[in-house]
C-alpha positions in Angstrom: 28.1 35.3 -18.5 27.4 34.8 -14.8 24.1 36.8 -15.1 23.0 34.5 -17.9 23.8 31.4 -16.0 22.0 32.7 -13.0 19.0 33.5 -15.1 18.9 30.0 -16.6 19.2 28.5 -13.2 16.3 30.5 -11.8 14.2 29.8 -14.9 14.8 26.1 -14.6 13.9 26.1 -10.9 10.7 28.1 -11.7 9.7 25.7 -14.5 10.4 22.7 -12.2 8.2 24.2 -9.6 5.3 24.7 -11.9 2.7 21.9 -11.9 -0.3 21.4 -14.2 -1.8 18.8 -11.9 -5.3 19.8 -10.8 -6.0 20.0 -7.1 -8.1 17.1 -5.8 -10.6 17.7 -3.0 -11.9 14.5 -1.4 -15.7 14.6 -1.1 -17.4 13.9 2.2 -18.3 10.3 2.9 -22.1 9.8 2.9 -21.9 7.8 6.2 -22.3 8.8 9.8 -19.2 10.0 11.6 -19.8 7.6 14.5 -21.7 4.3 15.0 -24.3 3.8 16.3 -25.9 7.1 15.3 -29.3 8.7 16.0 -31.4 10.3 18.7 -31.2 7.3 21.0 -27.4 7.4 21.0 -26.7 11.1 21.4 -25.3 10.5 24.9 -22.0 8.6 25.4 -22.6 4.8 25.8 -21.4 3.5 29.1 -22.7 -0.1 28.9 -21.1 -3.2 27.6 -19.8 -2.7 24.1 -20.2 1.0 24.2 -17.7 3.0 22.1 -17.2 6.5 20.9 -14.8 5.6 18.1 -15.5 6.8 14.5 -17.3 4.4 12.4 -14.3 3.9 10.1 -12.1 2.8 13.0 -14.5 0.1 14.4 -13.3 -3.5 13.9 -15.4 -6.5 13.2 -14.9 -7.7 16.8 -17.0 -4.7 18.0 -19.9 -6.0 16.0 -19.5 -9.8 16.5 -19.8 -10.6 20.2 -20.3 -14.3 19.9 -17.0 -16.2 20.7 -17.8 -19.0 18.3 -18.5 -16.6 15.5 -15.3 -14.7 16.2 -13.3 -17.9 16.0 -15.0 -18.9 12.7 -14.1 -15.4 11.3 -10.5 -15.8 12.4 -10.2 -19.1 10.6 -11.8 -17.7 7.5 -9.5 -14.7 7.5 -6.4 -16.9 7.9 -7.3 -19.4 5.3 -9.0 -17.4 2.6 -6.9 -17.2 -0.7 -8.7 -14.2 -2.1 -7.6 -12.2 0.9 -4.0 -13.3 0.5 -4.1 -12.3 -3.1 -5.5 -8.9 -2.1 -2.7 -8.5 0.5 -0.1 -9.4 -2.2 -1.6 -6.7 -4.5 -1.2 -4.1 -1.8 2.5 -5.0 -1.4 3.0 -4.8 -5.2 1.3 -1.4 -5.3 3.5 -0.2 -2.4 6.6 -1.3 -4.2 5.5 0.4 -7.4 4.9 3.6 -5.4 8.4 3.5 -3.9 9.9 3.0 -7.3 8.0 6.0 -8.7 8.9 8.2 -5.7 12.6 7.4 -6.2 12.5 9.2 -9.6 12.2 12.5 -7.7 15.6 12.1 -6.1 19.1 12.2 -7.6 20.4 9.0 -9.1 23.8 8.0 -7.9 25.8 5.4 -9.8 29.2 4.0 -8.9 31.5 1.5 -10.6 34.9 0.0 -10.1 36.8 -2.3 -12.5 40.2 -4.0 -12.6 42.0 -5.3 -15.7 45.1 -7.4 -15.8 47.1 -7.9 -19.0 50.1 -10.2 -19.2 52.6 -9.9 -22.0 54.9 -12.9 -22.8 58.6 -12.4 -23.0 58.8 -12.9 -26.8 56.6 -9.8 -27.2 58.4 -7.4 -24.9 61.4 -5.2 -25.7 63.5 -6.4 -22.7 62.8 -10.0 -23.2 61.0 -10.4 -19.8 57.3 -11.3 -19.3 55.4 -8.4 -17.8 51.9 -8.0 -16.3 50.0 -4.7 -16.4 47.3 -3.8 -13.9 44.7 -1.2 -14.8 42.2 0.0 -12.2 39.2 2.3 -12.9 36.8 3.9 -10.4 33.9 6.2 -11.4 31.0 8.0 -9.8 28.1 9.6 -11.6 25.1 11.6 -10.3 22.1 12.5 -12.4 18.9 14.3 -11.6 15.9 14.8 -13.7 14.2 18.2 -13.4 10.5 17.8 -12.8 9.2 20.2 -15.5 5.5 21.1 -15.0 5.2 18.5 -12.2 5.2 15.4 -14.4 7.2 13.2 -11.9 5.2 14.6 -9.0 2.0 13.7 -10.8 3.2 10.2 -11.5 4.2 9.8 -7.8 0.8 11.0 -6.7 -0.9 8.6 -9.1 1.1 5.7 -7.7 0.3 6.7 -4.2 -3.4 6.9 -4.9 -3.2 3.5 -6.6 -1.6 2.1 -3.5 -4.4 3.6 -1.3 -7.0 2.1 -3.7 -5.5 -1.3 -3.5 -5.3 -1.1 0.3 -9.0 -0.2 0.5 -9.8 -3.0 -1.9 -8.1 -5.4 0.4 -10.1 -4.0 3.3 -13.3 -4.3 1.3 -12.4 -8.0 0.6 -11.9 -8.6 4.3 -15.3 -6.9 5.2 -17.1 -9.0 2.6 -15.6 -12.2 3.9 -16.5 -11.3 7.5 -20.1 -10.5 6.5 -20.5 -13.7 4.5 -19.2 -15.8 7.4 -21.5 -14.0 9.9 -24.5 -14.3 7.5 -24.0 -18.1 7.1 -23.5 -18.5 10.9 -26.7 -16.6 11.8 -28.5 -18.5 9.0 -27.4 -21.8 10.6 -28.6 -20.6 14.1 -31.9 -19.7 12.6 -32.3 -23.1 11.0 -31.3 -24.8 14.3 -34.1 -22.8 16.1 -36.6 -23.8 13.4 -35.6 -27.4 13.8 -36.0 -27.2 17.5 -39.5 -25.7 17.2 -40.4 -28.4 14.6 -39.3 -31.2 17.0 -41.2 -29.6 19.9 -44.3 -29.4 17.7 -43.9 -33.0 16.7 -43.7 -34.1 20.3 -46.7 -32.1 21.2 -48.7 -33.5 18.3 
């Protein structure tokens, strides 16, 4: 009997450890590892604004050196509603991932209850009113075996969805920064054209 139970336990553990989920290998990003990149930048930059950080870790302040432009971008990032919605989506995906991850751990449930029953004197055998107190306390523990890695796959799916939502929020921020910078540079170009036109008019 003990041998049979041991065999069942080993079989259950082996089946729980088996996973049918394919192994994902992330492809290499088709971008340069550092920015700027090229023959002219093969030596470390030592001047103003020089950096050796990877391209993915550079912030928008490393590209936008104009203080007025930086202030405009800060205002846009603070007040943009689309960016707020994207941030809320990240929080929602993170909560969903935590819920799915909790399915891998044992579930513990505890309860306690109290019941009071009063019997009047005309319904008791001794003719005195009585009160009965009943107390009940319970604890239950349950654990779902992850056969063939189903729960693990669902957890990985929720994690990747969380990462995708976070990158979507980052893409929204990058797009907003680029739009503000584009409009700002366009306005400066128009100001220069207006100044040239006025100088031409005065010269004429």
